[in-house]
C-alpha positions, 0 to 999 in steps of 0.5 A: 253565889256563882251568879253574883260573882259573874254579874260583878265581873260583867258589871265591872267591865261594863262600868270600866269601858267608856260609852261605845268603847267596844266593837259596833256598840253604837249600831247595837245600841241604836238597834236595841233602842229602836226594837224596844220601841216597837220598830223591829225592822227599819226602813231601807236606805237607797244604795246600802244593803246588809244590815243598814236601816233607818230607825226612829230613836231619841236624838241623843242616840245619834251622837254615839256615832261620834265615837270615832274621835277615840275608837281607832286612835290608841293614843287618845283617851275617851274624854273626847266623846260627847254623848249628849242630846235631847230625847226628841225622836229623829231618824238615825242609821244603824248597820245592825238594823236587820239582825234578829230582834230577840237580844235587842228587845231585852237589853233595850228595855232600860232605854225607856228609863233613859236614852242618855248615858245612864240608860246605856250603862243600864243596857250594859248591866242588863246584858252582863246579868243575862250572861252571868246567869248563863255562866252560873248555869255552866258552873252548876253543870261542870260541878256535876262532871266526873271530877268537879274541880277539873271541870271547873278548871276547864270552865275557868279557861273557857271564860277568857278575858274577851268573854267578860269584856263582851259580856260588859257591852251591848252586843249579841255576841255576849248572849251567844258566847255565854249561852254556848259555854252553858250549852257545852257544859250542860251537854257534857254533864248529860253524858256524865249523868247516871244512865239509870233512871230519869235525868235530873230535871235541873239539868234538863232545864239548864240544857233547855235554857242554854241551847234556846238562848244560843238558838236565839242569839246570832246567825251562826247559832244552828251551826254551834248547836249542831257542833255541840250535839255532834261532839257529845254524841260521839263521846256518849255514843248510843247510850246518850242517843237512847236517853234523848229518845226515851226521856220525856224531859229531854224531849220537851227540852228538844222541842223548846230548843227547836222552836227557839232556833227555828224562829231565828232561822225563819227570820234570817231566811226572810230578812237576809240580814247579811246579804250585801249584794256586793263583791270584792276584787281579789286574786286567789293567791292574795285571798289565801295569803291574807286569810292565813296571815290573819290567823294570829289575829283570830287567835289573840282576839279570842283571848283578849283584844279589847276596845274596837279590836285595837287594844291587845291583851298583854303578852303574858295573858296570851301565853297563860291561856295558850299554856292552859288550853294546850295542857287540857287539850294534850291531857284530854287527847292522851288520857281518853278513849279513842272515840272521845279523843277523836271528838275533842280533836275535831273540835280543836281542828274546827276551831282552827280552820273555821275562821280561815275557811269562812274568810276564804269563802266570804272575803270575795263577797263582803271583804275581811270580816271574821273576828275571834269572838265569832269563833268563841262559841265553838272554841270554848268547847276545847277546854270544857270537853278537855277538862271533862275527859281529863276528869273522867280519866285515871289521873283525874282524881290525882290531878284534882288533889295536886297543886294544878288548880292553884297554879291555874287559878293564879295564872288565869287571875293574873291574866284577867287582871292584866287585860282589865288594867291594860284596857282601862289604861288605854281609855284613861290616858292612852295606850302609851300613857303613864303606868299609874293610869288612875292619876290625873287621867283625861278620862275616868270611868264612874267610881274611878279607875283605881276603885274599879281595878281594885274591885276587879282584882277582888272579884276575880280572886273570889271567883277563882277561889269559889270555882277552883277551891278544893272539895273535901274529897280533894283534901283526902290523901292519895292512896 
């Protein structure tokens, strides 16, 4: 049931977005199509470095680069894109030609069915299904937290509209973020597991799958894995370390995770996918000013900045998520042990500082590059760990029996729907188009904008009821 609901949410986003209506999707589709056909590393392009490569793909894939007719023009609908062409093989350029091929090998498989528009949608659907499996695994893990309902609140906050948006696109960030959510949830569930006896093998499998998928996802995966294990290590202490050292299942899981992660590390060391060999002229003062000035963009685009990062989520959506994150962070810091509160505070501080530090270091080399979704694998740990600590505290059971879950569910549901509707409106009639974006629109997604909007409302409502509905224990009167 969890998998079906998460898959529906991802597929609805994938259907609502016009072709290549997300960051760098033309480059990622080109990469996926070429990797699926056996070309794991294209030919170098003289004068270009970094991810630039020439690959052999069907001619129609080259027309994805025409997305510029609407991508950065919010007043123009997606009707101008003409994705058409033959299936004969030609040479095409992609900026993702050196990225680790694991994700692309999987999502590129539907391109064998068709490289035309329906093939791109199938690639999106497959990516959404993979993300849904990982998010369903995360929900299974949070339901084993000290308080199931409070844990589910943390997961609901972690799955921002940006997470579902990225899951509906062809982009390795979808695998990275969903795997990170599953990894945070399963790691916290391990801390909550009974100390006596062997670890539940289902949890061991969820840990192995989540961390391995994360290790295979993108360049920063080893850093996320270290952050997750370090955080739960601080919370769990010596007891957790002993379990890792003595539980055979966890030892096998650690070996699988290590192989998956090291395979990408080896690829990156050999191929050097982001080595541009260039530099940017900028003074230290300008660097500091520009980096700090972009911090608002980093934060908002973790919650919702759609399209080519130029379709901001409605203000209410940002406010709702800010309030929910702040609540879990404040309660987690105030109601947990000193050691656990330090761990949560470190995750929150790292989330705030990482984009600034990364830009400060890399802008002189490659220019401004950081996006909010790059921080999400770390940031999702704040609500998940916060909810774990609140659920384990003395007020966890009382909060679970209160109206908190209902209030959070309604607020997050409204925020999710507003983000979805705002994105559809931008692509169908333009960002300043009519409120009724489903009437006489220049562009319409498959099945129609109104149908998709109503289906999304139903799916979000079902999802939040399924996640945050009360258990029999929650319905018992408080003594």
